[in-house]
Rosetta silent file (secondary structure, phi, psi, omega in degrees, C-alpha in Angstrom):
SEQUENCE: MTSIIPARTAPSRPRPLPRPTGSGSAARTVPAPLAPRARLLPSLAAVYRAQLSRARVARIPLLFVATFQSVGIMVLMRGVVDGGAEARAVVAGSSVLVVAFVALNLLAQYFGQLRAGGGLDHYATLPVPPAAVVLGAAAAYASFTVPGTVFTAITGSVLFQLPMTHLWVLVAVIPLSGAALAGLGAALGLLAPRQELATLLGQLGMSAALLLGVLPADRLPEPVGWARDLLPSTYGVEALARSFDASPDWGMIGFFLAICAVVGVLSLAVATWAYRRAAVR
SCORE:     score description
SCORE:     0.000 S_00000001
   1 L     0.000  132.795 -178.177  159.998  100.035   71.918 S_00000001
   2 L   -91.697  131.377 -177.540  162.406  101.038   74.595 S_00000001
   3 L   -80.122  145.000  176.877  165.650   98.997   74.914 S_00000001
   4 L   -91.571   -4.219  172.573  166.702   97.736   78.324 S_00000001
   5 L   -82.624  121.070  179.682  170.385   97.955   77.315 S_00000001
   6 L   -64.481  139.987  177.222  171.813  101.273   78.427 S_00000001
   7 L   -68.472  143.456  179.224  173.160  103.353   75.707 S_00000001
   8 L   -84.774  119.791 -179.100  176.944  103.722   75.548 S_00000001
   9 L   -95.679  151.516 -178.127  177.882  107.233   76.035 S_00000001
  10 L   -69.893  140.777 -178.835  180.950  108.815   74.693 S_00000001
  11 L   -66.607  140.208 -177.571  183.733  109.328   77.238 S_00000001
  12 L   -75.955  143.317 -179.115  183.926  112.796   78.508 S_00000001
  13 L   -78.571  140.410  176.343  186.990  114.776   77.679 S_00000001
  14 L   -71.781  142.758  178.461  189.121  115.852   80.663 S_00000001
  15 L   -69.309  134.598  178.082  189.043  119.445   81.373 S_00000001
  16 L   -66.458  142.063 -179.111  192.280  121.198   80.698 S_00000001
  17 L   -72.403  142.387  177.433  194.137  122.304   83.770 S_00000001
  18 L   -63.706  135.906  177.784  194.300  126.034   84.233 S_00000001
  19 L   -74.911  142.849 -177.870  197.575  127.505   83.226 S_00000001
  20 L   -65.701  142.682  178.602  199.574  129.158   85.909 S_00000001
  21 L   -82.851  146.534  179.091  199.377  132.826   85.954 S_00000001
  22 L   131.886 -168.886 -176.827  202.547  134.794   85.696 S_00000001
  23 L   -74.357  -37.685 -176.256  205.421  135.271   83.314 S_00000001
  24 L   -80.486  152.312  176.969  206.405  131.589   82.910 S_00000001
  25 L   -87.080  -24.304 -176.529  204.389  129.067   80.932 S_00000001
  26 L  -112.276  146.281 -179.414  205.172  126.052   83.219 S_00000001
  27 L   -71.172  138.398  178.593  204.432  125.829   86.928 S_00000001
  28 L   -88.814  132.610  179.416  207.469  126.001   89.198 S_00000001
  29 L   -91.104  124.407 -179.371  207.863  123.211   91.807 S_00000001
  30 L   -92.396  117.415 -179.735  208.758  124.445   95.282 S_00000001
  31 L   -66.405  146.143 -178.411  210.941  121.900   97.108 S_00000001
  32 L   -73.687  142.923  179.660  209.726  120.804  100.515 S_00000001
  33 L   -68.272  139.747  176.508  211.848  122.131  103.357 S_00000001
  34 L   -72.117  156.421  175.409  214.243  119.706  104.965 S_00000001
  35 L   -67.467  143.244  177.902  214.060  118.830  108.668 S_00000001
  36 L   -60.655  145.266  174.990  216.322  120.975  110.843 S_00000001
  37 L   -64.514  139.647 -177.434  219.683  119.499  111.711 S_00000001
  38 L   -64.985  146.315  178.962  219.858  118.020  115.188 S_00000001
  39 L   -78.869  165.276 -173.472  221.561  120.159  117.815 S_00000001
  40 H   -68.467  -49.216 -172.010  224.777  119.138  119.492 S_00000001
  41 H   -67.149  -46.940  177.668  223.640  118.601  123.050 S_00000001
  42 H   -62.901  -40.582 -179.775  220.493  116.440  122.321 S_00000001
  43 H   -63.730  -45.048 -178.162  222.533  114.449  119.740 S_00000001
  44 H   -61.753  -41.257  177.992  225.370  113.973  122.240 S_00000001
  45 H   -64.959  -38.673 -177.330  222.926  112.709  124.949 S_00000001
  46 H   -68.873  -45.086  176.756  221.327  110.274  122.470 S_00000001
  47 H   -60.532  -40.561 -179.154  224.726  108.881  121.349 S_00000001
  48 H   -62.772  -47.752 -178.115  225.885  108.659  124.920 S_00000001
  49 H   -66.380  -39.532  179.764  222.824  106.642  126.054 S_00000001
  50 H   -64.673  -44.482  178.352  223.059  104.357  123.045 S_00000001
  51 H   -66.473  -38.175  179.120  226.735  103.652  123.584 S_00000001
  52 H   -67.094  -43.468  179.049  226.277  103.186  127.295 S_00000001
  53 H   -71.295  -29.434 -178.033  223.429  100.674  126.909 S_00000001
  54 H   -75.518  -36.040 -174.244  225.257   98.818  124.152 S_00000001
  55 H  -100.598    3.974 -175.100  228.574   98.397  125.916 S_00000001
  56 H   -64.041  -42.541 -177.888  227.327   97.983  129.429 S_00000001
  57 H   -78.066  -38.842 -175.749  227.415   94.224  129.494 S_00000001
  58 H   -73.712  -30.280 -172.365  230.489   93.762  127.223 S_00000001
  59 H   -92.398  -15.611 -179.538  232.726   96.306  129.043 S_00000001
  60 H   -62.132  -43.732  175.848  232.121   95.225  132.683 S_00000001
  61 H   -63.046  -36.946  179.648  234.539   92.237  132.402 S_00000001
  62 H   -69.332  -34.626  177.316  237.130   94.404  130.754 S_00000001
  63 H   -67.444  -33.870  176.526  236.744   97.055  133.479 S_00000001
  64 H   -63.546  -42.271 -179.810  237.321   94.265  136.090 S_00000001
  65 H   -63.730  -41.119  178.787  240.496   93.305  134.166 S_00000001
  66 H   -66.041  -37.024  178.392  241.743   96.906  134.118 S_00000001
  67 H   -68.843  -45.808  179.138  241.075   97.349  137.846 S_00000001
  68 H   -60.046  -40.533  178.606  242.731   94.025  138.705 S_00000001
  69 H   -63.182  -43.050  179.768  245.714   94.982  136.591 S_00000001
  70 H   -68.119  -40.597  177.489  246.159   98.323  138.320 S_00000001
  71 H   -65.737  -39.188  179.734  245.809   96.827  141.777 S_00000001
  72 H   -66.275  -33.601  176.525  248.262   94.087  140.940 S_00000001
  73 H   -63.788  -42.942  178.475  250.804   96.713  139.802 S_00000001
  74 H   -64.961  -37.165  176.966  250.494   98.485  143.110 S_00000001
  75 H   -60.946  -45.561 -179.189  250.947   95.220  145.024 S_00000001
  76 H   -67.463  -38.280  178.786  254.170   94.550  143.052 S_00000001
  77 H   -72.490  -19.582  176.949  255.443   98.060  143.565 S_00000001
  78 H   -61.910  -26.797 -179.067  254.769   97.818  147.297 S_00000001
  79 L   -78.431  -15.509 -179.679  257.783   95.604  147.648 S_00000001
  80 L  -118.309  -10.418 -177.643  260.180   98.268  146.240 S_00000001
  81 L  -122.166  126.464  178.699  258.470  101.538  147.253 S_00000001
  82 L   -92.196  -44.355 -175.629  257.972  102.353  150.920 S_00000001
  83 L   176.746 -165.395  177.689  256.326  105.708  150.894 S_00000001
  84 L    78.669 -152.084 -176.647  256.825  109.396  150.140 S_00000001
  85 H   -64.892  -34.273  178.304  256.637  110.898  146.683 S_00000001
  86 H   -63.883  -42.460  179.534  257.269  107.540  144.981 S_00000001
  87 H   -64.876  -38.740 -178.111  254.277  105.945  146.644 S_00000001
  88 H   -66.827  -37.601  176.329  252.075  108.884  145.702 S_00000001
  89 H   -68.472  -34.862  179.680  253.181  108.530  142.063 S_00000001
  90 H   -66.254  -46.913 -176.822  252.554  104.792  142.014 S_00000001
  91 H   -66.819  -45.061  179.083  248.984  105.174  143.368 S_00000001
  92 H   -62.494  -47.800  179.415  248.112  108.106  141.108 S_00000001
  93 H   -61.685  -38.161 -178.209  249.597  106.422  138.032 S_00000001
  94 H   -71.054  -34.679  179.106  247.870  103.114  138.721 S_00000001
  95 H   -67.955  -44.825 -179.270  244.510  104.886  139.209 S_00000001
  96 H   -70.714  -23.557  179.380  244.743  106.826  135.933 S_00000001
  97 H   -61.680  -32.410  174.931  245.900  103.648  134.215 S_00000001
  98 H   -60.318  -40.451  177.410  242.371  102.298  134.546 S_00000001
  99 H   -63.891  -42.772  179.916  241.180  105.314  132.510 S_00000001
 100 H   -64.425  -38.215 -178.324  243.915  104.703  129.915 S_00000001
 101 H   -60.967  -47.376 -171.963  242.970  100.989  129.547 S_00000001
 102 H   -88.036  -51.618 -174.989  239.288  101.736  128.780 S_00000001
 103 H   -71.870  -30.573 -176.921  239.288  105.277  127.236 S_00000001
 104 H   -98.790  -58.149 -174.653  242.440  104.905  125.152 S_00000001
 105 H   -67.804  -53.516 -177.453  242.894  101.220  124.392 S_00000001
 106 H   -72.665  -31.688  177.251  239.384  100.027  124.039 S_00000001
 107 H   -72.623  -32.420  173.746  238.141  103.154  122.249 S_00000001
 108 H   -63.529  -44.487  178.350  240.927  102.835  119.675 S_00000001
 109 H   -62.523  -41.639 -177.915  239.861   99.252  119.053 S_00000001
 110 H   -62.518  -48.977 -179.733  236.195  100.269  118.848 S_00000001
 111 H   -72.476  -28.155  172.414  236.660  102.932  116.238 S_00000001
 112 H   -65.796  -43.695  178.589  239.133  100.826  114.279 S_00000001
 113 H   -68.191  -35.685 -179.112  236.560   98.044  114.165 S_00000001
 114 H   -66.245  -38.069 -179.776  233.774  100.539  113.347 S_00000001
 115 H   -75.349  -41.030  179.907  235.758  101.896  110.387 S_00000001
 116 H   -66.209  -37.071 -179.977  236.755   98.467  109.106 S_00000001
 117 L   -85.206   -1.099  179.982  233.242   97.055  109.305 S_00000001
 118 L    82.303   14.766  179.777  231.563   99.987  107.658 S_00000001
 119 H   -68.285  -23.121 -178.590  229.819  101.110  110.849 S_00000001
 120 H   -68.910  -23.549  176.380  230.798  104.741  110.131 S_00000001
 121 H   -63.321  -35.656  178.552  228.367  104.749  107.207 S_00000001
 122 H   -62.788  -49.290 -178.387  225.484  104.336  109.651 S_00000001
 123 H   -67.177  -31.671 -175.941  226.551  107.339  111.695 S_00000001
 124 H   -67.396  -26.165 -179.309  227.294  109.359  108.538 S_00000001
 125 H   -81.627  -16.262  179.785  223.591  108.978  107.465 S_00000001
 126 L   -79.848  140.628 -179.160  222.281  110.344  110.740 S_00000001
 127 L   -79.312   57.223  176.737  221.532  114.070  110.940 S_00000001
 128 L  -124.147  150.489 -179.646  223.839  114.554  113.917 S_00000001
 129 L   -66.223  147.557  178.965  227.010  116.591  114.167 S_00000001
 130 H   -62.763  -29.971  177.252  230.260  114.593  113.953 S_00000001
 131 H   -64.639  -28.815  179.706  231.339  116.000  117.308 S_00000001
 132 H   -68.424  -38.312 -179.464  228.292  114.404  118.933 S_00000001
 133 H   -66.509  -46.870 -178.267  229.327  110.952  117.752 S_00000001
 134 H   -68.507  -45.977  179.997  232.924  111.317  118.964 S_00000001
 135 H   -66.672  -36.613  179.689  232.014  112.977  122.269 S_00000001
 136 H   -63.390  -46.167  177.947  229.171  110.568  122.964 S_00000001
 137 H   -64.438  -44.791 -177.765  231.345  107.500  122.433 S_00000001
 138 H   -65.205  -41.971 -179.845  234.229  108.990  124.425 S_00000001
 139 H   -66.211  -38.738  179.311  232.010  109.962  127.344 S_00000001
 140 H   -63.742  -44.125 -179.842  230.365  106.512  127.439 S_00000001
 141 H   -69.214  -36.958  179.411  233.721  104.708  127.540 S_00000001
 142 H   -67.091  -27.697 -178.824  235.129  107.151  130.122 S_00000001
 143 H   -65.693  -31.517 -179.262  232.099  106.543  132.320 S_00000001
 144 L   -68.968  -12.825 -177.497  233.032  102.870  132.720 S_00000001
 145 H   -88.069   -7.287 -174.874  236.313  103.900  134.371 S_00000001
 146 H   -64.001  -54.089 -179.015  234.714  105.659  137.387 S_00000001
 147 H   -58.620  -44.929 -176.991  234.199  102.587  139.624 S_00000001
 148 H   -67.299  -42.063  179.417  237.553  101.074  138.828 S_00000001
 149 H   -63.889  -43.595 -179.465  239.489  104.318  139.236 S_00000001
 150 H   -65.193  -45.517  179.228  237.856  105.114  142.624 S_00000001
 151 H   -62.836  -42.783  177.464  238.435  101.562  143.891 S_00000001
 152 H   -62.435  -40.299 -178.758  242.079  101.584  142.745 S_00000001
 153 H   -67.138  -40.704  179.049  242.725  104.937  144.415 S_00000001
 154 H   -69.021  -45.325 -179.642  241.168  103.832  147.735 S_00000001
 155 H   -63.156  -39.584  176.520  243.045  100.487  147.652 S_00000001
 156 H   -69.018  -32.448  178.744  246.362  102.212  146.939 S_00000001
 157 H   -68.567  -37.642  177.432  245.830  104.719  149.693 S_00000001
 158 H   -69.494  -39.278 -176.522  245.252  101.903  152.168 S_00000001
 159 H   -67.681  -39.545 -177.868  248.168   99.880  150.826 S_00000001
 160 L  -102.696    7.355  177.064  250.659  102.673  150.985 S_00000001
 161 L    56.867   53.854  177.016  249.076  104.425  153.979 S_00000001
 162 L  -101.464  149.263  179.038  248.269  107.643  152.136 S_00000001
 163 L   -68.837  143.072 -179.713  245.664  110.129  153.316 S_00000001
 164 L  -106.965   14.167 -175.928  242.229  109.905  151.570 S_00000001
 165 L   -65.304  -35.159 -172.536  241.047  113.350  152.621 S_00000001
 166 L  -108.572   23.455 -179.736  241.466  114.880  149.185 S_00000001
 167 H   -67.752   -9.737  176.016  240.387  111.981  147.022 S_00000001
 168 H   -61.136  -15.700  176.549  237.516  114.178  145.865 S_00000001
 169 H   -59.396  -22.642  177.322  240.017  115.487  143.313 S_00000001
 170 H   -60.058  -22.924  175.509  239.033  112.424  141.301 S_00000001
 171 H   -60.349  -30.635  174.418  235.870  114.272  140.383 S_00000001
 172 H   -95.196  -34.741 -174.938  238.030  116.467  138.108 S_00000001
 173 H   -66.205  -42.136 -176.072  240.837  114.037  137.355 S_00000001
 174 H   -65.801  -51.664 -179.718  238.597  111.301  135.863 S_00000001
 175 H   -68.487  -34.655 -176.293  236.605  113.351  133.303 S_00000001
 176 H   -72.202  -45.186  177.623  239.548  115.540  132.289 S_00000001
 177 H   -67.707  -37.884  176.487  241.977  112.564  131.895 S_00000001
 178 H   -61.028  -40.531  179.864  239.176  110.512  130.287 S_00000001
 179 H   -67.699  -40.469 -179.129  238.496  113.225  127.721 S_00000001
 180 H   -66.298  -47.520 -176.554  242.196  113.597  126.820 S_00000001
 181 H   -72.127  -37.426  178.545  242.795  109.827  126.554 S_00000001
 182 H   -65.421  -40.238  176.048  239.500  109.075  124.863 S_00000001
 183 H   -64.266  -35.544  176.411  240.151  111.716  122.201 S_00000001
 184 H   -66.003  -45.076 -177.461  243.593  110.221  121.607 S_00000001
 185 H   -65.376  -39.221  177.308  242.184  106.689  121.421 S_00000001
 186 H   -66.162  -38.623  177.808  239.412  107.756  119.022 S_00000001
 187 H   -64.440  -43.296 -179.387  241.913  109.575  116.781 S_00000001
 188 H   -63.216  -44.687 -177.939  244.227  106.499  116.691 S_00000001
 189 H   -65.633  -35.175  179.260  241.311  104.210  115.785 S_00000001
 190 H   -81.301  -30.170 -178.392  240.021  106.509  113.043 S_00000001
 191 H   -87.367  -18.496 -178.031  243.334  107.427  111.478 S_00000001
 192 L   -67.273  133.381 -179.769  244.707  103.872  111.465 S_00000001
 193 L   -71.626  -20.749 -179.771  244.443  102.382  107.940 S_00000001
 194 L  -134.397  156.801 -179.982  243.700   98.880  109.234 S_00000001
 195 H   -67.401  -35.344  179.393  241.918   97.520  112.261 S_00000001
 196 H   -61.442  -41.307 -178.340  244.927   95.497  113.342 S_00000001
 197 H   -67.529  -37.392  173.457  247.017   98.686  113.388 S_00000001
 198 H   -59.762  -40.707  174.136  244.397  100.422  115.481 S_00000001
 199 H   -62.698  -40.683  178.408  244.546   97.651  118.004 S_00000001
 200 H   -63.714  -47.443 -177.671  248.334   97.843  118.060 S_00000001
 201 H   -63.376  -38.537  176.809  248.330  101.617  118.545 S_00000001
 202 H   -65.201  -40.516  176.257  245.858  101.311  121.421 S_00000001
 203 H   -65.724  -39.194  177.364  247.992   98.741  123.147 S_00000001
 204 H   -66.986  -35.532  176.799  251.089  100.856  122.706 S_00000001
 205 H   -67.689  -38.479  178.594  249.337  103.889  124.145 S_00000001
 206 H   -69.695  -36.125 -179.951  248.219  101.962  127.186 S_00000001
 207 H   -68.403  -32.480  173.741  251.711  100.561  127.674 S_00000001
 208 H   -68.284  -37.282  174.406  253.082  104.140  127.544 S_00000001
 209 H   -66.068  -30.300  175.541  250.593  105.165  130.171 S_00000001
 210 H   -70.191  -53.213 -175.979  251.701  102.239  132.293 S_00000001
 211 H   -71.283  -41.917 -179.503  255.435  102.823  132.054 S_00000001
 212 H   -85.302  -17.329 -177.540  255.442  106.600  132.054 S_00000001
 213 H   -97.757  -35.521 -175.767  252.626  107.121  134.468 S_00000001
 214 H   -81.886  -42.806 -178.437  253.211  104.534  137.232 S_00000001
 215 L   -66.328  139.508  176.693  257.014  104.892  137.526 S_00000001
 216 L   -61.528  145.405 -174.978  258.162  107.980  139.523 S_00000001
 217 H   -66.794  -36.680 -177.432  259.280  110.817  137.277 S_00000001
 218 H   -73.979   -7.237  175.119  262.645  111.288  138.987 S_00000001
 219 H   -92.032   -4.531 -176.999  263.597  107.683  138.243 S_00000001
 220 L   -91.869  146.271  173.847  263.171  108.119  134.479 S_00000001
 221 L   -63.752  159.328 -176.780  265.983  109.186  132.076 S_00000001
 222 H   -63.023  -40.155  173.930  265.684  112.689  130.671 S_00000001
 223 H   -62.295  -38.498  179.475  264.626  111.702  127.099 S_00000001
 224 H   -67.937  -35.118  173.840  261.976  109.448  128.548 S_00000001
 225 H   -59.004  -32.760  177.465  260.855  112.309  130.764 S_00000001
 226 H   -67.956  -39.181  178.766  260.228  114.399  127.614 S_00000001
 227 H   -64.450  -36.937  177.119  258.020  111.609  126.263 S_00000001
 228 H   -59.003  -39.094  179.301  256.226  111.617  129.589 S_00000001
 229 H   -66.383  -24.430 -179.892  255.377  115.275  129.226 S_00000001
 230 H   -84.425  -13.708 -178.938  253.721  114.552  125.859 S_00000001
 231 L   -75.639  123.323 -178.421  251.408  111.858  127.334 S_00000001
 232 L   -57.026  -33.246 -177.809  247.934  113.308  128.007 S_00000001
 233 L   -77.097   -7.618 -178.065  247.432  111.341  131.215 S_00000001
 234 H   -60.389  -40.866 -174.513  250.584  112.740  132.789 S_00000001
 235 H   -74.829  -29.602  170.046  248.904  115.873  134.052 S_00000001
 236 H   -67.575  -37.411  178.153  246.023  113.975  135.639 S_00000001
 237 H   -64.960  -45.702 -179.038  248.585  111.758  137.362 S_00000001
 238 H   -64.923  -37.591  179.080  250.485  114.784  138.669 S_00000001
 239 H   -66.298  -42.414 -178.687  247.295  116.451  139.965 S_00000001
 240 H   -68.223  -42.379 -178.751  246.189  113.294  141.766 S_00000001
 241 H   -63.318  -37.720 -177.566  249.649  112.604  143.211 S_00000001
 242 H   -70.866  -21.388  179.799  249.921  116.145  144.660 S_00000001
 243 L   -76.122  -12.506  177.128  246.536  115.742  146.372 S_00000001
 244 L   -82.287   -5.139  176.782  247.969  113.056  148.612 S_00000001
 245 L   -68.552  156.337  177.174  250.232  115.620  150.355 S_00000001
 246 L   -60.289  -44.564  174.910  249.479  116.701  153.824 S_00000001
 247 L  -122.420   86.932 -173.238  249.164  120.291  152.658 S_00000001
 248 L   -64.549  145.189  173.707  248.419  120.150  148.884 S_00000001
 249 L   -88.855   96.366 -173.192  249.506  122.934  146.631 S_00000001
 250 H   -68.264  -25.298  175.191  246.135  123.713  145.072 S_00000001
 251 H   -65.198  -43.185  177.796  247.669  126.169  142.658 S_00000001
 252 H   -68.995  -38.592  176.239  249.827  123.491  141.092 S_00000001
 253 H   -61.232  -44.503  176.958  246.916  121.027  141.127 S_00000001
 254 H   -66.190  -33.488  177.380  244.726  123.493  139.355 S_00000001
 255 H   -66.069  -45.548  179.681  247.521  124.214  136.840 S_00000001
 256 H   -66.245  -36.283  177.603  247.888  120.516  135.959 S_00000001
 257 H   -68.663  -33.592  179.780  244.107  120.099  135.658 S_00000001
 258 H   -67.933  -41.673  176.421  243.947  123.151  133.373 S_00000001
 259 H   -62.655  -40.646  179.143  246.649  121.611  131.112 S_00000001
 260 H   -63.631  -38.752 -178.394  244.768  118.292  131.114 S_00000001
 261 H   -68.624  -37.443  179.896  241.550  120.184  130.098 S_00000001
 262 H   -68.167  -45.182  176.177  243.369  121.946  127.171 S_00000001
 263 H   -61.256  -36.605  174.892  244.859  118.655  126.030 S_00000001
 264 H   -63.953  -43.206  177.000  241.438  117.061  126.199 S_00000001
 265 H   -62.782  -43.820  178.148  239.868  119.743  124.015 S_00000001
 266 H   -63.237  -44.073 -179.852  242.660  119.422  121.501 S_00000001
 267 H   -65.513  -40.847  177.374  242.541  115.642  121.360 S_00000001
 268 H   -69.662  -31.019  175.161  238.777  115.591  120.978 S_00000001
 269 H   -66.155  -42.373  179.588  238.993  118.231  118.195 S_00000001
 270 H   -66.615  -37.162  177.757  241.558  116.012  116.402 S_00000001
 271 H   -64.493  -41.163  177.724  239.270  112.989  116.922 S_00000001
 272 H   -61.929  -44.094  178.029  236.320  114.933  115.414 S_00000001
 273 H   -65.345  -36.773  176.593  238.415  115.906  112.365 S_00000001
 274 H   -65.156  -33.292  179.433  239.552  112.260  111.995 S_00000001
 275 H   -66.821  -45.551  178.424  235.856  111.159  112.116 S_00000001
 276 H   -61.160  -39.104 -177.890  234.920  113.579  109.313 S_00000001
 277 H   -68.627  -38.160 -176.498  237.896  112.380  107.267 S_00000001
 278 H   -79.266  -27.616 -174.698  237.104  108.713  107.763 S_00000001
 279 H   -74.738  -30.398 -176.674  233.292  109.148  107.212 S_00000001
 280 L   -86.708   -6.448 -179.164  233.656  110.690  103.731 S_00000001
 281 L   -89.162    0.000    0.000  235.923  107.947  102.390 S_00000001
C-alpha cells in the first residue's frame, strides 16, 4: 500500500566551493575603488552657490547697514573736507569700507561661529578641497558688497563733486579688495580660540579699515601710517582714490591693484591653512 505522506529525504550536503587557483590558499579580497576627489573649480562653484543662497536673506539688512554707515561718514566728513585729495580719499575709503564690513567683519564672525558650533565637521566630511570651502565662502560674502560699494562711490562722487568717468575701476577694486579682506576675516575667525574673540577681531579689523582708510594719509602720524600700509584694503583705497583725478596715473593704479592682488592671494592661502588646522582638531 502506498503512503500519501511524502518521505522525508536527507538534506543535501552543500557542495564545497572551489579553491582559488594560485600560490595562496585563501582568496584575496580586492578593495573597491574610491570615488575620485572633487576638483577645485566645480567644488568652488557649489560652495559659492550654497553660501549665496543661504546668506541672501540674512545679509541684505547688514549690507544696508554697511552702506548707510559709509554714506553717513561721507556726510559727516563733508563738513570738514571741501575737495581735492582729501575728498578723493574720503570717498574711496568709505566705498571700500563697505567691503571691509561684510568681507572682513561678517566673515570672521561666520567662521568663528562655524568653528564653535562644530560646522567645520560637516565640511571636513565632504570630498572637496579646503581651498574650495574658503574661497567659496569668501566669494559669496564679497559678492554682497557690490551694490553697496557702487552706490557709496556714486553718492560720494555727487556729494564731493568728483568725476565719475573712471568709476569702472571698481570692477577690479571690489574683487581684489574683497579677496584680501575676506581672506583676513576667514583667518581671524578660524584662528580665534573662541567665538567671542573672533567677533572682537572682526570688529577691530573693520574699525582699522574705517580709521586708516577713510582719513587722508597725510593727516595721519607716521607710526599710524605704517599700520595703514599693513592693512590689505589700503591699496584698493589708493587705486580708487587716484581714479578720481582728471588725468589718472594708470601706472600707479595698476601698481596698487597688483599689490592688492598679491595680498589677496597671501591672505586666502593663510585662511586655507587655518581651515585645515581647525578642521583636524
